[in-house]
N, C-alpha and C positions, 0 to 999 in steps of 0.2 A: 400186799403180795408176800408169798412165802419166800424165805431166803435160805440159801445154803449156808452152812457154818463157815465163816471166814477162816482161812488158814492163819496160823500163828504169826507168820511174817507180815501178813496184811495188818494185823492188829498192832504189831510193833511199829510198823511204818506210820500208822495213823497217830500213834502216841508220841513218837520221837522226832518227827520231822520239824525243823525250826520254823517258827511262825513266818519269817520273811520269805519262805519258799512255799507259801500257801497255794499259789497258782500251779506250781509244779506238782505239789501234793495232790491237788484236785485232779490233775491230768492222770497221775499215777493211779489214783483210786478208780477213776472211770475206766482206765485200761484194765485194771484187775477185775472190775465188775464185768466188763465186756468179755474177758477171758472166761470167767465163771459161766456166763450165759452161753458162750460157745461150747464149753465142755458139757453143760447141762443138755443142750440141744443134741449133741453127738451121742449121749448116753440115754436119750429118751426121757429126760427129766426137765424139759423146758418149762413145764407148768410151775415148777418151783421158783423160777427166776423171771417170770413175766414182768415186763416193765410197768411201773405205776402209771405212766402217761405215754401216749403215742403221738407221733408226729406224722402227718400224712405226707408221703413222698411228693416232691414237686411235680413229677410227671404222671401222677395218678389221674384217673378219669373222674372228674367231678360231674355230678348231675344234679341240677336244682340249685337251691339257695346255699352258697358256700358259707354264709354267715349264720346259718341256722344253729340253734342251741344244741340240737341233737344231730350226731353224725352216725350214719350206718355204712359200714364198709363190708362189701360183699367179696368174698374170696371164691372164685369160680373156676371150673374146668369145662371148657367148651365141648368136651367129649363125654362129660358125665351125664347120665340119663336123669339123675335127680336135679341137676342144675338146669337141664332143659325143661323139666317139668315145672320148676320154679319160674323160669323165664316165661313160659307160656301161660301158666295157670295162676300164678300169684303176683308176679311183677306188675302186670297191667293195673290191677286194682291197687296194689301198694303204691305205685307211682302216682296214680290219680289222687289217692287219699293223703299221702304223706309228702311226696316229693313235689308234685305240681302245685300243691297248696303252700309250699314253703316251710312246712313244719319240720322237715329234716333235710339235711344235706346227705347226698348219696355218693359213695366213692366205690368205684369198681376196681377191684384188684385181681391180678392173675394168680391162679394156683393150679397150673396144669400138672396132673399126677402122671408123670411120664412112665412110671413103673407099670401102670395098668392101661394107660392111654398114650402110647408112644408118639402119636402125631399131635397130641394136644398142645405141646409147646409151640409148634409151628402155627397152629390155629390162633394161639394167644398173640403171637407176633403179627400175624396177618390182620387181626382185629386192631391192634395198636397202630399199625401202619395205615389202615383204612381211616381210623380216627384222625390221623394227622392230615387227612384230606377232607375232614368234615363229615365223614360217614361213620356212624357208630351203631346206633340201635338196629337198623335194618341189616347191617352186615353181621352183627352179633346173632340175630335170629337166623340168618342164612347159614352161618357156620354151625350153629346148633343143628339145623336141619341136615346139613351136609355130613356132619359126624365123621365116621371113619372113611367116607368117600373122598376125603381130602386128598388131593394129588398135586403133581407138579403143574397141572393146568389150572389150579384153583385161582391163582393171582390173575391170570388172563380172564377167567370167567368173572371174577369179582370186578375187574376193571370195566368190562363190558356191561355187566348188569347194573353197576352202581355209578357209572360215569367217572371212574377214577383214572388218573394218569398212570398208565401201566409202567412207564419207564421209572417214574418216581416210586411206584409201589414195589417194583422188582428191586430197586436199590435199597429201599427201606427194609425189606424182609431179610436182607443179609447185613444190615447195619449193626455193628458190634454194640453201639450204644443202646439200640432197641433191645437186643438180646440181654444186655446188662440190666436193663430196667425190669425185664421179666425175672431175672435172677434175684434182683433186689426184692421183688414182691414175694418170691419163694422163700427168701431168707427171713422176711418179716413173718410169714406164716409159720415157719419153723420156730422162730423165737417165741411166738405166741403159743406154741404147742399144738398147732392145728394139724389135723391128720386126714380130714375128709372134706368133701365138698357137697353142696354149698355150705359154707360157714360164714356167719355174720358177726362182726364186732360192732357193738352199739354202745355209744358213750356220749358224755357231755362235752361240748366244745368250749374250752376256756382258754382265752389268750392264744388261740391258734393250735392248741394241743387238745388231745382227747383224754378225758379223765373219767374215773368211775365207770369204766367200760365193762360190758357183759359180753360173753361169747355164746352165740346161739348156733347149734349144729343142726343143719337141715331146716327146711321151711316148706312143708307141704301145704300149709295154710297160713293165711295172713295173720291170724291171731297170735301165732308163735312169735312174730316180730312186734306186733302192735302192743302186746302186753308189756314187753320190755320198754318200749318207747314211752308208754303211758306212765310206767313206774319212774323212769328217769325224769320225765317232764314234770311230774308232780313233786319230785324230791327237791329240796332246797340245796343250793351249792354251799359247801362248807366255807 
């Protein structure tokens, strides 16, 4: 990963801190690294400080074999026409070929682009809440079809159509923890320098972390993803 030049005080700290304060030193270094990443994101230079490894959030949606050697993370916007195209035209074949076969683990992440799709964040929340009641794939397709027709009546329609508990659904869509989870996904996307949807992060899973990852923007055809998967699968771990 490319790195920003560390400020002079950072280098002094790294060289002068007493050895018996090593734990405190490591915490301070990580804090400074985090500050650099946040600054880089704010000034549009996140690509310079992308992390070497990624950890999948605990509340992320896993599909398929979680122990697979290759992980594909999809960052999607439920009101993005290109995401809808991927969901309808590419995902069924990709799922059958790579996910259902256990070749890859698939992680669905939220990346609603509120600047151009103001109702997309609510769609992301609605899908997360439906998933909490065991309904995901069909609801995701439904929300893609619904698009900008999303309204205050959507949760009632979802509850009736998919057999969801409306009271639990209504409580979930205003739950601060659910909204915070969407925000976390957005922050992850920003840290990776992602700017459009759909975007895919594909990497090797090693000891619960994702390493040697590649970022693929857009996926109008399955080969755009399969070629990266094949490359990673054939490469030996360092």
